[in-house]
C-alpha positions in Angstrom: 0.0 0.0 0.0 2.8 2.4 0.9 4.4 1.8 -2.5 1.1 2.4 -4.3 0.6 5.7 -2.5 4.2 6.8 -3.2 3.7 6.0 -6.8 0.3 7.5 -7.4 0.1 10.4 -5.0 1.0 13.1 -7.6 -1.9 12.0 -9.7 -4.2 11.8 -6.7 -3.3 15.4 -6.0 -4.0 16.5 -9.6 -7.4 14.8 -9.5 -8.2 16.7 -6.2 -6.8 20.1 -7.2 -9.4 21.4 -9.7 -12.3 20.9 -7.2 -10.3 22.5 -4.4 -9.5 25.6 -6.5 -13.2 25.7 -7.5 -14.2 25.7 -3.8 -11.8 28.4 -2.9 -13.0 30.5 -5.9 -16.6 30.0 -4.9 -16.0 31.1 -1.4 -14.1 34.2 -2.5 -16.6 35.2 -5.1 -19.5 34.6 -2.8 -18.0 36.9 -0.1 -17.2 39.6 -2.7 -20.7 39.4 -4.1 -22.2 39.8 -0.6 -20.0 42.9 0.1 -21.3 44.4 -3.2 -24.9 43.5 -2.3 -24.6 45.2 1.1 -23.0 48.3 -0.5 -26.2 49.1 -2.4 -29.7 49.6 -0.8 -32.6 47.9 -2.6 -33.8 51.2 -4.0 -34.1 50.6 -7.7 -37.7 51.0 -8.8 -38.0 47.6 -10.4 -37.0 44.1 -9.3 -34.6 42.3 -11.5 -37.5 40.2 -12.8 -39.5 43.2 -13.7 -36.6 44.9 -15.4 -36.0 41.7 -17.4 -39.6 41.7 -18.6 -39.3 45.4 -19.6 -36.0 44.8 -21.4 -37.3 41.8 -23.3 -40.1 44.1 -24.6 -37.8 47.0 -25.4 -35.6 44.7 -27.5 -38.6 43.3 -29.4 -38.0 39.7 -28.1 -41.4 39.1 -26.4 -42.3 36.6 -29.1 -39.0 34.8 -28.7 -38.4 34.7 -25.0 -40.4 34.0 -21.8 -39.3 34.1 -18.2 -40.0 32.1 -15.1 -39.0 32.4 -11.4 -38.3 29.4 -9.3 -37.5 28.8 -5.6 -36.2 25.9 -3.5 -39.4 23.9 -4.2 -38.3 23.4 -7.9 -36.2 20.5 -9.1 -33.4 23.0 -9.7 -33.5 26.7 -9.0 -30.8 28.4 -10.9 -30.2 31.5 -13.0 -30.1 30.2 -16.6 -31.2 30.5 -20.1 -32.8 27.3 -21.7 -32.2 27.8 -25.4 -34.2 24.7 -26.5 -37.4 26.3 -25.0 -36.6 30.1 -25.2 -37.0 30.4 -21.4 -35.0 32.5 -19.0 -35.1 31.1 -15.5 -34.3 33.3 -12.5 -34.0 32.2 -8.9 -36.4 33.9 -6.4 -33.4 35.7 -4.8 -32.4 37.2 -8.2 -35.9 37.9 -9.5 -37.2 39.8 -6.5 -34.0 41.9 -5.8 -33.9 45.6 -6.5 -30.2 46.2 -6.8 -27.7 46.5 -9.7 -25.9 43.2 -9.0 -29.1 41.2 -9.5 -30.1 43.3 -12.5 -26.7 42.3 -13.9 -27.4 38.6 -13.4 -30.8 38.9 -15.2 -29.1 40.9 -17.9 -26.4 38.3 -18.3 -29.0 35.5 -18.9 -30.7 37.9 -21.3 -27.4 38.3 -23.1 -27.2 34.5 -23.6 -30.7 34.6 -25.0 -29.9 37.5 -27.4 -26.8 35.8 -28.7 -28.5 32.5 -29.4 -31.6 34.1 -30.9 -29.4 36.1 -33.2 -27.3 33.1 -34.1 -29.5 30.0 -33.6 -27.0 27.7 -35.3 -24.4 28.6 -32.7 -26.9 27.8 -29.9 -27.6 24.4 -31.5 -23.9 23.9 -31.9 -23.2 24.7 -28.2 -25.7 22.0 -27.1 -24.0 19.4 -29.3 -20.6 20.6 -28.1 -21.4 19.7 -24.6 -22.0 16.1 -25.6 -18.9 16.0 -27.8 -16.7 17.4 -25.0 -18.1 14.9 -22.5 -17.4 12.1 -25.0 -13.9 13.2 -25.6 -13.1 13.3 -21.9 -14.7 9.9 -21.3 -12.8 8.2 -24.1 -9.5 9.9 -23.1 -9.9 8.7 -19.6 -10.7 5.2 -20.8 -7.6 5.2 -22.9 -5.4 6.4 -20.0 -6.8 3.8 -17.5 -6.6 1.0 -20.2 -3.1 1.9 -21.2 -2.0 1.7 -17.5 -2.9 -2.0 -17.9 -1.5 -2.7 -21.4 1.0 0.1 -22.2 0.4 0.2 -25.9 2.4 2.6 -28.0 0.7 5.9 -29.0 -2.5 5.4 -27.0 -1.4 7.8 -24.3 -0.6 10.4 -27.0 -4.1 10.0 -28.4 -5.6 10.5 -25.0 -3.6 13.7 -24.6 -4.9 15.0 -27.9 -8.5 14.3 -26.9 -8.0 16.2 -23.6 -6.6 19.1 -25.6 -9.5 19.0 -28.0 -12.0 19.1 -25.0 -10.2 22.0 -23.5 -10.2 23.9 -26.8 -13.9 23.3 -27.1 -14.3 24.9 -23.7 -13.0 28.1 -25.2 -16.4 28.4 -26.9 -17.9 28.5 -23.4 -15.7 31.4 -22.6 -16.7 33.1 -25.8 -20.4 32.6 -25.0 -20.0 34.0 -21.5 -18.0 37.0 -22.7 -20.6 37.9 -25.4 -23.4 37.5 -22.9 -21.7 39.9 -20.4 -21.0 42.4 -23.2 -24.7 42.4 -24.2 -25.7 42.6 -20.6 -23.7 45.8 -20.1 -25.3 47.3 -23.2 -28.8 46.6 -21.8 -27.9 48.0 -18.4 -26.4 51.2 -19.9 -29.7 51.7 -21.8 -31.6 51.6 -18.5 -32.1 55.2 -17.2 -32.2 53.9 -13.5 -28.6 52.7 -13.6 -26.2 55.3 -12.2 -22.4 55.2 -12.6 -22.0 53.5 -9.2 -24.6 50.9 -10.2 -22.7 50.2 -13.5 -19.4 49.8 -11.6 -21.0 47.2 -9.4 -22.7 45.4 -12.2 -19.5 45.3 -14.2 -17.7 43.8 -11.2 -20.3 41.1 -10.8 -20.1 40.1 -14.4 -16.3 40.0 -14.2 -16.5 37.8 -11.1 -18.9 35.5 -12.8 -16.7 35.2 -15.9 -13.6 34.5 -13.8 -15.2 31.3 -12.5 -15.2 29.9 -16.0 -11.8 31.4 -16.9 -10.1 30.0 -13.9 -11.7 26.6 -14.3 -10.4 26.5 -17.9 -6.9 27.7 -16.9 -6.8 25.1 -14.1 -7.6 22.2 -16.3 -5.3 23.4 -19.1 -2.5 23.7 -16.5 -3.0 20.1 -15.5 -1.9 19.0 -18.9 1.5 20.4 -18.2 1.9 17.5 -15.8 1.1 14.9 -18.5 4.5 13.3 -17.9 3.0 11.7 -14.8 0.5 9.9 -16.9 3.1 8.9 -19.4 5.2 7.4 -16.6 2.3 5.2 -15.4 1.5 3.9 -18.9 5.0 2.7 -19.8 5.0 -0.7 -18.2 2.2 -3.2 -18.9 0.4 -5.1 -16.1 -0.1 -8.1 -18.4 1.4 -10.7 -18.8 0.9 -12.6 -16.5 -2.5 -13.8 -17.8 -5.3 -15.1 -15.6 -8.1 -17.4 -16.4 -11.4 -17.5 -14.6 -12.4 -20.2 -12.0 -15.8 -21.8 -12.1 -17.1 -19.1 -9.7 -15.5 -16.4 -11.9 -17.3 -17.8 -15.0 -20.6 -17.7 -13.1 -20.1 -14.1 -12.1 -19.0 -13.1 -15.6 -22.1 -14.9 -17.0 -24.4 -13.0 -14.6 -22.8 -9.7 -15.5 -23.2 -10.6 -19.2 -26.9 -11.2 -18.8 -27.4 -7.8 -17.1 -25.3 -6.1 -19.7 -27.3 -7.8 -22.5 -30.6 -6.5 -21.2 -29.1 -3.1 -20.8 -27.8 -3.1 -24.4 -31.3 -3.9 -25.6 -32.7 -1.2 -23.4 -30.2 1.4 -24.8 -31.3 0.5 -28.4 -34.9 0.9 -27.4 -34.3 4.2 -25.6 -32.4 5.6 -28.6 -35.3 5.1 -31.0 -38.5 5.2 -28.9 -40.9 7.8 -30.2 -41.8 9.6 -27.0 -38.2 9.8 -25.7 -39.3 9.9 -22.1 -37.0 8.5 -19.4 -38.3 5.6 -17.2 -38.7 6.3 -13.5 -36.2 3.6 -12.6 -33.6 4.6 -15.2 -31.0 5.6 -12.7 -31.3 2.3 -10.8 -31.0 0.4 -14.0 -27.9 2.3 -15.0 -26.3 1.8 -11.6 -26.9 -1.9 -11.8 -25.5 -2.1 -15.3 -22.4 -0.1 -14.3 -21.8 -2.4 -11.3 -22.1 -5.5 -13.6 -19.8 -4.0 -16.3 -17.3 -3.0 -13.6 -17.3 -6.6 -12.4 -17.0 -8.0 -15.9 -14.0 -5.8 -16.8 -12.3 -6.7 -13.5 -12.8 -10.4 -14.2 -11.6 -10.5 -17.8 -9.2 -7.6 -18.5 -6.1 -9.8 -18.1 -7.6 -12.7 -20.0 -5.4 -11.8 -23.0 -2.5 -9.4 -23.7 -2.8 -8.7 -27.4 -3.5 -5.2 -28.8 -7.0 -6.1 -30.1 -8.0 -7.3 -26.6 -6.6 -4.1 -25.1 -8.7 -2.0 -27.4 -11.8 -4.0 -26.4 -11.0 -3.4 -22.7 -10.5 0.3 -23.2 -13.8 0.6 -25.1 -15.6 -1.2 -22.3 -14.1 1.2 -19.7 -15.7 4.2 -21.4 -19.2 3.8 -19.7 -17.6 3.3 -16.3 -14.9 5.9 -16.2 -16.8 7.7 -13.4 -16.0 4.7 -11.2 -12.3 5.0 -11.9 -12.4 8.7 -11.2 -14.3 8.0 -8.0 -11.6 5.7 -6.8 -8.8 8.2 -7.6 -10.9 11.0 -5.9 -11.5 9.0 -2.7 -8.4 10.2 -0.8 -9.2 13.8 -1.7 -12.8 13.3 -0.8 -11.8 12.0 2.6 -9.4 15.0 3.1 -12.2 17.4 2.1 -14.6 15.8 4.5 -12.2 15.7 7.4 -10.6 19.1 7.0 -10.9 21.2 3.8 -14.7 21.5 3.6 -14.9 22.4 7.3 -12.5 25.2 6.8 -14.3 26.4 3.7 -17.6 26.4 5.5 -16.2 28.8 8.1 -15.7 31.4 5.3 -19.0 30.7 3.5 -21.6 33.4 3.6 -25.1 33.9 2.0 -24.4 35.8 -1.2 -27.7 37.6 -0.9 -28.4 40.5 1.5 -31.9 39.6 2.6 -33.3 43.0 3.0 -36.7 44.0 4.1 -37.6 44.9 0.5 -36.5 41.4 -0.7 -38.6 39.7 1.9 -41.6 41.8 1.0 -41.3 41.2 -2.7 -40.5 37.5 -2.2 -43.7 37.0 -0.1 -45.8 39.0 -2.6 -44.5 36.8 -5.4 -45.6 33.5 -3.8 -48.1 32.7 -6.6 -45.5 33.7 -9.2 -43.0 31.4 -7.7 -45.4 28.4 -7.5 -46.3 29.0 -11.2 -42.6 29.1 -12.1 -41.9 25.9 -10.3 -44.7 24.1 -12.2 -43.5 25.7 -15.5 -39.9 24.5 -14.9 -41.1 20.9 -14.1 -43.0 21.0 -17.4 -39.9 22.3 -19.2 -37.8 19.4 -17.8 -40.5 16.9 -19.0 -40.5 18.4 -22.5 -36.7 18.2 -22.6 -36.8 14.5 -21.7 -39.6 13.8 -24.2 -37.5 15.1 -27.2 -35.2 12.3 -28.5 -32.5 14.7 -29.7 -29.8 13.4 -32.1 -27.1 13.9 -29.4 -29.1 11.8 -26.9 -29.6 9.0 -29.4 -25.9 9.0 -30.3 -25.0 8.9 -26.6 -27.3 6.0 -25.9 -25.7 4.0 -28.8 -22.2 4.9 -27.7 -22.9 3.3 -24.3 -22.8 0.0 -26.1 -19.0 0.2 -26.6 -18.6 -2.7 -24.1 -20.3 -5.2 -26.4 -17.1 -6.2 -28.4 -15.4 -7.2 -25.2 -18.3 -9.3 -24.0 -18.5 -11.1 -27.4 -14.7 -11.6 -27.7 -14.5 -13.1 -24.2 -17.2 -15.7 -24.7 -16.0 -16.6 -28.1 -12.5 -17.2 -26.7 
């Protein structure tokens, strides 16, 4: 165990580092936002939600956009623009606030909407890009984990190029955020209620929000400078020696194969079903399948040592890369639980100054919040009911473990 920790600790630290930096940034930005919020009284004549409605009308986007407000009773209460439905969602804290910081948040989401309404193909591309980026990362991770077993030439280099491509695609997110903030500032400048002090605070808020994306991008890009650590762990193969299953192992592999077969048939059905809705037990089915696949890969990965077998194993790892990351993240998670998160919580503050005006408007908007929660639930249902091309491709890509299953039983 000591040798394992000594060998792998740099990689364990690298896996933990992005989350730790994100936590530190969240705490720092939250405290900065709270100070800004407290520096301005809630004396603007409109709430952020009311301003947003007025601005949508001023820009002639009433037919293109709608808005909802959600609270803690919703499935997810966030400030976001949902391009598939043309809906801007604001949290209750943002919607009912009468200060320039929350106007800026509403303006930023409106900026996203304006950008995607003006360039609908870009909005569609951004949705597809999310799936592509996730796919690149999943395959790259599978190649790295698989090559730690087989040490095939050039595989680690291919994984590096995939990570680089995923990071390059993330630049489009920074572009989207930058354009949204620029358009937000234009809308705020066009509002006669915004004084110079208001604009300074709004600009600061938008800069802080952008920094979370920029620092996240920089952190992950910087991690690639330590790629030599991955190269070092993929130089020496773990096979041979080869191992063959006992009778009990064959029974376990057979059980896992049955589960994986039913899951494969379900993926094909899910990819082409007409309504596209997600079954209520989908998460439980996926968890059971991943456990079965994890067991199967564990049992058979060192059954052969040739390159073709290695490729089959790497492909089968793609749907379960999350489990490998969870194992590598476990030491960091323990450290966070025991020490890091406790320290971070001491510095955490509520980002919103809950003034008398906010409480008043929040209570007066009870009916509006309830309607928004219902509308958001319906929005989620509509999203799940549309079998988008990206979702269909994702479902079919989850079958990449099938060649390994077939090859094992044929051998």
